[in-house]
N, C-alpha and C positions, 0 to 999 in steps of 0.2 A: 539553417536552410532546411527546407522540406523538399526534396532530399538531394536529388541529382541535379546540381547547379553549376553554372560557369559564370564567374564574376568578372565584369571588366570594368576598367576605369579609363574614361576617354578613349575608348576603342581598343584598348590593350587588356589581354587576359591577364589577371593577377592571380587567380586561383580557381579551383575546382573542388566541389563538395560531393561526398558520397555517403554521408552519415548524418541523419536528422538529429542525432543525439549529442553530437559534438559541438564544441566551441572552436570556431574557425578563425584564424588571425593571419594577416599577411602584411609585410611591410610595403606600403604603397607610396612612400614619400617621393621616389624618383618618377612616379607616374601622375603627380599632381602638378597643377599649374596655377599661376596666380589668376583670380577671377573665378569665373564659373567652371565647374567640373561636372562630368556626367558618370554616374554609376549605373551600370546595367547588369542585371541578374536574369539569365536565361535558364529555365528548368526544363529538364527532359522527364518523360514518362518513366515511372517505376514499374509499370505493368509487366514489362518484359525486360529482364535485365540478363546480360549473358552470364551464363553459368550452368554448370552441370545441376540438374534436379536432384534435390536430396528428399528422403522420406519425411512425411508429417503425419499428423494424427488421422487424417482422412484416407491413409494408406495409398496416397498418390505421391508422385515425384512433383516437387514444387520448387520454384526459383526465388520465391519471397524470403526465404531464409538468407540469401545472398545480400539482400538489400536491408541496411540498417535503418529501418523505418517503423513506425508504429504498425505493429503486425495485424491488429485488428482492422486496420483500413482495407485488408484485403477480404474482410468478411468474417463474422464469427456467428456462434448460434444465440446471440442476443443483438446483433447490429447489422447494418447493411455494408455491402462491398462498396467503398466510397474512397477512392485513391485521391488524396489531396496533394497540392504542392504550392509553394510560395515561401515568403518570408514569415515565419511563424513566431519568432522571438525577436526582440529588438537587435538592431545592429547600429554600430557607433563608429566614428572616426576618432581615434585616440592620438593625441598630440603631446609631447613633453619634450623640454629643452635639456634637462639634466638627468633625472632618474624617475622612476615610477615604481609602486608596489606590484609585485607579481602574484603573490600569494600570502596567505595568512592560515596559521594552523593553531588551534587552541587545545591544549591538553589539560586535564583536570586530575589532580592528586587530592583525594579526600582523606585527611589525616585522622589519626586516633583522637586528636584533641577538637575535632569538629571543624576545624579550619579547612579552607580549601586553597590549594596552591594552583595557581594557573601558570602554565608554561605557554607564552605566546611566541611562536616562531614566525619570523618574517622573512620574506625573500623579495629582493628589489633588483631591478636591472637598470644600468646607467648608459649614458651615451658615451661616457669616458670615465677615466679613473677618478673616483671622488671618495672623500671621507663621508660616510653616511652613518646615521644612528635612527633609532625608532624610539618614539614616546609612546607609551601604552597607558591608557586611561580606563578605568573601570567604573562606571556610574549604575546606581540603582535608583531609577527615576531622576531626580535633579541632584542627587547627592553623590559626590565623589568618594568612592570607598577605597581606591588604591590607584597608584600612579608610579611609574619607573620609566627611566630611560635606558638604552643599551646600544652600544656601538655595533655595526654590521661589519663583518670580515668577508671580502668577497661577495658582499650583497646579502649576506645571511646572518641572522642573529636571533637569540632566544631571550626574552624577558620574562623574568619570574616575579609573580605578584601573589600576595596571600590575603584572601578574603576571610577575615574573622567574623565570627557570628553569622555565617551565611544562611540565607533564606534559600531552602532547598526546593527543588521543582518536583512536583508529583503528578501522576496521571490522574485523569478525571475521577473523582470519587473517593481519592485517597489523600487529598490535601490540595494546596493552592499551586499556583503556576507562576511564582515570581520570575522575572526575567531581568538579566543585567546586560548594558550596552557596553561593548568593548570598542574602544576607538584606537586605531593604530595611525600614527603620524610619521611619515617619513621626513627626516630632517637633514639639512646640509650642515657643513661645518660651523656656520654662524647661528644655527638654531632655526633657520628658515623653514617653513613647511613646503615640501615639494609634492606631496601627495597624501591622500587619506584613504582609509578604508574602515568600515565598521562591521561588526557582527553583534548579533543579539543571541545571548546564551542562557541556558538553565543550569543551575548547579545540581548535579545529581550523578549517581552511578546507575546504569541501566544495563543489565547483562542477561544473556540466555544461560539458565543454570541447567546443567546435566549431570546428575549423580546417581549412582546405584541406589536402587530402593527395593522394596518388597515386591514390586510389580514389574521390576525391569530397569529402566532408565528414566529419570524425570525429564520432562520438557516443560520448563517454566521461566517466566521472566521475573527477575528480581530488581526492584528499584529501592535505592538507599537501603539495601539490606533486608527489604521486605518482599518475599515472594507474593504475586498476585495473579488473580485469574484473569486471563485476557478475555475481554468481551467486545465484540465488534463485528466488522463485516469486511468484505473485499471491495476495493475501489477500482472502478474501471474509468477510462476517459469519459467525462460527463457531456461530450457533444462530439459528433461526428466530424464536425468542423471545429477544430480547436479554437480558432480565432474568435469564435462567438462567446468563449468564456471570459467572465469578468470577475473582479475580486468579490463583488456582492454574491454572485452565484456560488462561488467557492465557500464564502463565509456561511451563506444559507444552508448549504448541504453539510458542512462540518458542524455548524451549530445544531443541526438537526440530530446528527450522530451523538453530539455531546448530551443533548436533551434526552436522548433515548438510553442514557447511562453507559455508553460505549467508552472504552479507554484505549481501543486499538483499531486501527485500519490497515489493511494489507494492500499496497499498491501493486497490482497484479502486473506480471511481466509480459502480457501482450499488448500493453498500452504505451505510456510515455513516463519518463521521469518527470514528475509533476512540476508545475510552475512554483516559483519561489513563494507565491502567495499561499498556496496550499500548505507548505510546511511552516511557515510564518503563523498561519491561523491554527495549525495543530499544536504548535508550541503554546499559544495562548489558551487553548481550550483543553489541555492535557490529554490529546489524542496521540498515543504512541503510534509510531509508523513501522510496520514491517515492509521493508523496500525490496522488491524484486529487481534484479537486473532485466533488461528488456529482451527476454528470450522466452518463447512459450509454444508448446505443442507442435515442435517440429524439431528436426535435426538440423545442425548447423555446419558449415564448411571449414571446420577448424584446421583442416589440412592446407588451406590456402594461406600464405603469408600476408598478403594484403588485407585479407579479411581480419587476421588476427591483430594486425598493426592498428587498423581503425577501431577495433573492439577494445583493445587496450587504451587507446586515447579517449574513447567514449567513457570508459569506466573510471579513469583518472580524472577526467573533467567533472563527472558527476559526483564523485565521491568527494572531491575537493569543494565542490560547490554546496553540498548538503551536510557535510560532516559536523558542523557546529550546532545544528539544530538539536535542541533538547528532547523533541520528539521521536527522533530516529532512533529505533530500538534494534533493528537487525538488517543486515545485508543478506539477501538470497539469490543464489545463481540464476534460477529459471523457474518457470512454472511447467510441470508435469513431464519433463523429459525422461524422467527415471520411471515414468509409467507407461510401459510398454514400447518405448522408443529406443531401448539399449540392448546391445548384444554384444557378443565378443568379436564380432567382425561386422562390416557393413553389409547391409541387406536392403530389399526394397521396402523394408518397414522399420529398420533401426539403423542407428550409428553405432559405430565401434566404441567400445569402453575406453581404449586408449585415446581416441580422438575426443571423446567427450570429456575425459579427465583433463586433457590438455587446456581447456577453456575453464570447466567449472570446478575442478579440484585444484588447479594450479594457478592460471593467470588471474582470475578474479579474487582468488583467496590472497594472492600476492599483493594485488592492488590494495584490498581492504588493509591488509596487515601493514603495509607502507604508509598509507595515507589517513587511515583511521583506525588505529591500533587498539583503541579503547572500546570498539564494537565488535561483536561476534559475526561471523560468516557462516552461512548454511548453504550448502550446494545447490539444493533443489527443494521444491516443494511440490508434492510430498517426498520425504527422504526417510529412509531406516539406516541409522548409522551402524547397525550391528547386523551380523548374519548376512543372508543374501540380499544384494543390493535391489534386486528386482521385486523383492518383497516389500513394495513401496508404501504399504499402509500396515506396518507391523504393530499390533496393538500394545506391545511392551516398551517402545521407544520411538523417538522422532515425532513427525507430524504426519497427518493423514488427510486425504480428500475422499470423503465418503459420499458416494452417489448411488448407493444400493437402493435407495428410495425412489429417486427421480428416474434414473435410467435403467435400474434393476426391477422396478415396480414392486419393491418390498412395501408392506404397510408401514404406516408411520410408527407403529409400536416396535418395528425393527431397531429403531434408534436406541431403544433401551437395552438392547444387547451388546451395544458398543463399549468397550473398555479403553479405547484409544486415549493416549497421552494428551494430544492437542489436535484438535479438528480445524484445520485451516481452510477447508471448503467443504460444504454441503448446502443443498438448497431445494427449493420447490417453487415452481412458477405461479403467477397469477395474471390475470388481465389488468390493465390500467382502469381507472374509474371511467364512467360514461362521458364526463366532461373532455378528458383526454382523447378518448376513442371518437368523439365527434369531431375532433380537429383533423383526423385523416380518413374519415369515411362521409358518405352520404347515406341517406336513410336505406336505400337497398342494400348496403354493404353491411348492415348491423346484424350480422350472423355469424357465430364463430366460425362456420364453415365457408364464409365467403371468400372470394379472391383476395380482396384487400385486407381482411382479417388474417388470412393465411399468409400474406405477403409480409405482415408486420409481425409475424411469429417466425423467427429465424431457426428455432429449434425444430427439427424435422418431425418429431412425434409430440411436439408440445402441446397443441390443443387437444389432441387425443389424451395425453396424459392427464391433463387437468380435468378433463370430464370423467376419465376412469376413476379418479379418486373422488370426485364430487359425488358420484353416485354411490361410493362406499359410505360416505358420511352424511349426505343430504338427499332430500327428495329433489327431482329435477326441477330447477327454477323454470317459472312459467313464462317469463319475459327476458329479453336480451339484457337489459340493464341489470336485472336482479342476478343473472348469471355472472355478470362482471364483478358485482359486490361478493357474491357467494365465493367465487374464486379467490378473493383476498382473504377472506374469513378462513377458507381452507388452507392456504398458504400459511397464514398466522398460526393455525392449529399445529401443522407439521413441524414448524420451526420451534414452537413451544415445547412439543414433546421432546425435541433433540436438546435444546439447550437446557431445560430444566433438569433432564437426566444427567448431563455431564456436570452441571453446577453440584448436583447432589454427589457426584463421584469425587469431588476435591478431597484431598490433594492428588488422587491418582490421575484425574484429567485437570488441566490446569489452562485450558483455553478453547474458545469456540469463535470462529470467525465465518459467519454465514456468507453465502454467495447470493446477492451482491447487494451493496448499498443503493446505487444509482444506475441511471440509464444514459445510453448514448443517443437513443432516438425513442420516439413514442412507439410503444407495442408491448405484447406479453413479453415477460421476462421474469428473472428470479429477484428483481430488485424490490426493495422496501419503500423506496421513493421513486416516483416516475420521473420521466424526462422533464415534465414542466415543474417539478419540485413538490408534487402533490404527495402527501404521505398516503401509502397504502395501509390496509389494516395491519400488515406484519410490523410496520414501525411502531404503531400503537402497542401491539403485542411486545415488541422488543422493549420498549419503555418499561413494561412490567417484568418480562423475564430477565432483563439484566439489571433489575433494581438492586441496589447495595444489599438489601435485606429481603430475601425472596422466600415465600411460603409456597410450596408445591405439593400436590398429592399424587400418590401412586395407587391406582386401583387394582383390586384383585377380584374380578368378576366372578370367580368360582366360590370365593369365600365371602363375597358381599362386604368386602372391606375397603377402606381407604387409608393408606399410611400418609400422615402428614410431616412433611420435612421443612426444615428451616435451613437456608443456606446463606451465609454472611460473608461479604467483602470487605466489611469495615475493618480498619486497622487495629480496632480494639475490640475485646469481648462486649457483649451487650445482653442486658436482661429485658425480657419483653413478655408480653402475654399474647398468646395466639388464640384468637377468637374464631371459631368454625361454626358453619351452619350446613345443613343439607337441605335441599329443596327438590321439588319435582320440576319437570319442564315448564310448567306454568308459573314457577316461583313460589309456591306454597311451601313454607318452612316445614320439614318433617323432623328435624331434630337440631339441636345446636349445643355448643359447649365451648369451653375455655381451658387454657393450660398455660402456667408460667413456664418459660424456657430461659436457658442461657445459651446464647450463641457464642462459640469461641471465635476469635479473630482468624 
């Protein structure tokens, strides 16, 4: 339910909801009658929810933090303020006579002999005292590869199965993505099937590796024992009205990420825990998921017991729902709360560290440890695990959000001064292409300073920033449409400077997730794919600068030289020949050459 709802059956209230992200369940048997029944859901506005205002990024006191709802519904610097309400995910009436499955958890133990042991834990609930058992079957395609039965004691039991000669799951570019189907059947004493649930899993280990090294502490993901450079982008809700999303739209956007050689997406904490279709498709395409919990750019009332109760239920529901997915790489507590929103006590701009820790260091970490112990938890993005916690973008450890270029007006060349270990946010805006702009303008609006163009630019200094950098790099375009196109080339160049630099820094830097992949509505933004699914120039740039084998150049204007670098993400060393040529702006070749190289894995 999105979000504040009262549910009635045949005129009697059976439940109330206050959290968009939870699964709500009530026993309604006594409220039903033979024949026709009426279910009524009445929603209340979330615009003003009772509660003491708490600080948020814009240095104002806000009540949105009290409401467990998609935070960007209240407006963001890339999308409109558009508060939705309604039944946003399926509802059902569940009936059973004897028992049903409540929960399934699948743990993996990868053994030294290459076999994988699955520990399939089952929880069932029954209407009365029953002798119950579970049968667990594992299939790869149509082939049965393992099966076993185990009895349940008090409705709980764990079945152990061994997969010999397993086909391992790999991120995009490192190998294939084989998936196994796990079927759990709840059986009565005669072997009759009372209930079934299934999960689709990939066999792999995937952890966040942090160890001391010559530059401080590493921040790298390791899959099946292999460290890999994370290449990707941040994911926001793909529509301001979530009910308009379809499996086809999810697949198109995610296939576009895969085609651009990405291997990781960060589900940003100001949106939603995404639809099952999103994670299912990421499993199939080898797109690892950095999953934020849904807290972003504001302080939260962790001093309130009811708030903490509903947050705990929300976290447990979503961890249990998503933990079986092969793509899931990391749970992260929040987005940017440690970036200027923390203090030793509550102020008009910050929350106290003890109240912050109660939720992000303790409650969420405990939920992950209990319900998904094979995955790592990270309290915030960005976060520096050593030294002063307010030093949120420490170049020696942790992850960083680097906005010195866009918000600080540093030149693109600034990126080459960064030695951060993992950059989980950075970006530069562009306009969408003319076809998209024509969808929300009439001819008189087609000027970047028009009211409509400004309205579809939600970042206060956005259009001015684009034009500022455009004049640094290009002659001023003579036509509106050309201004839109040139802004996209400009955006691609900026991101190219950054990503190629961090890839040259491997293994010191081991990840780069630009802001952002997608859009929630049509307008100027940091995205590489616009609202209608049209690739911007940046996405074509990304397909090149995320290529498994990258050739890049670093110019020295004073010396008049270019150093040519080769960066490889391939799992094995590769021998190749690098061909180069130097041209003038008109394409005339001034010099050329070639060199044999061997790039290490």
